[in-house]
C-alpha positions in Angstrom: 0.0 0.0 0.0 1.4 3.4 -1.0 2.0 6.0 1.7 -0.7 8.4 0.5 -3.3 5.6 0.6 -2.1 4.8 4.1 -2.6 8.4 5.2 -6.1 8.5 3.6 -7.0 5.3 5.5 -5.8 6.9 8.7 -8.1 9.9 8.0 -11.0 7.4 7.3 -10.3 5.7 10.6 -10.2 9.1 12.4 -13.6 9.9 11.0 -15.1 6.4 11.6 -14.1 6.0 15.3 -16.0 9.1 16.6 -19.0 8.2 14.5 -19.1 4.7 15.9 -18.6 6.0 19.5 -21.5 8.5 18.9 -23.8 5.7 17.7 -22.9 3.5 20.7 -23.4 6.3 23.2 -26.6 7.3 21.7 -28.0 3.8 21.8 -27.0 3.5 25.5 -28.7 6.8 26.2 -31.8 5.7 24.3 -32.0 2.4 26.3 -31.6 4.2 29.6 -34.4 6.7 28.7 -36.7 3.8 27.8 -35.8 2.0 31.0 -36.7 5.1 33.0 -40.0 5.4 31.2 -40.8 1.7 31.8 -40.0 2.2 35.5 -42.2 5.2 35.7 -45.0 3.4 33.8 -45.1 0.5 36.2 -46.0 2.8 39.1 -49.0 4.3 37.1 -52.5 2.9 37.1 -53.9 1.2 34.1 -56.3 4.0 33.5 -53.5 6.6 33.3 -52.2 7.7 29.9 -49.0 6.2 28.5 -45.7 7.9 29.0 -43.6 8.9 26.0 -40.2 10.5 25.5 -40.3 14.2 25.1 -39.8 15.7 21.7 -36.4 17.2 22.5 -35.0 13.9 23.5 -36.3 12.1 20.4 -34.8 14.8 18.2 -31.5 14.6 20.0 -31.4 10.9 19.4 -32.3 11.2 15.8 -29.7 13.9 15.2 -27.0 11.8 16.9 -27.9 8.8 14.8 -27.8 10.9 11.6 -24.4 12.4 12.5 -23.0 9.0 13.5 -24.1 7.2 10.3 -22.9 10.2 8.2 -19.5 9.8 9.8 -19.4 6.1 9.0 -20.6 6.7 5.4 -17.9 9.4 5.0 -15.3 7.1 6.3 -16.4 4.4 3.9 -16.2 6.8 1.0 -12.8 8.0 2.1 -11.6 4.4 2.4 -12.9 3.6 -1.1 -11.1 6.6 -2.4 -7.8 5.3 -1.0 -8.2 2.1 -3.1 -8.2 4.2 -6.2 -4.7 5.6 -5.5 
């Protein structure tokens, strides 16, 4: 592998790792929020309305997923570019 291709792969790795970490952390936060809702819902009566995540939390999760997958897609594109060198 040529040296420029190696440097491009290092850049791809530098983009992919934060994206993967963001996806992992977002999934953990989402699971924790759902567990909290489940715990709160068990204490409520059956005639009480259901609990849902607030809109801001849902938007934050969606944005984090979008950014994380965009990072992984960009890293894949950069890696493919390095094979052309």
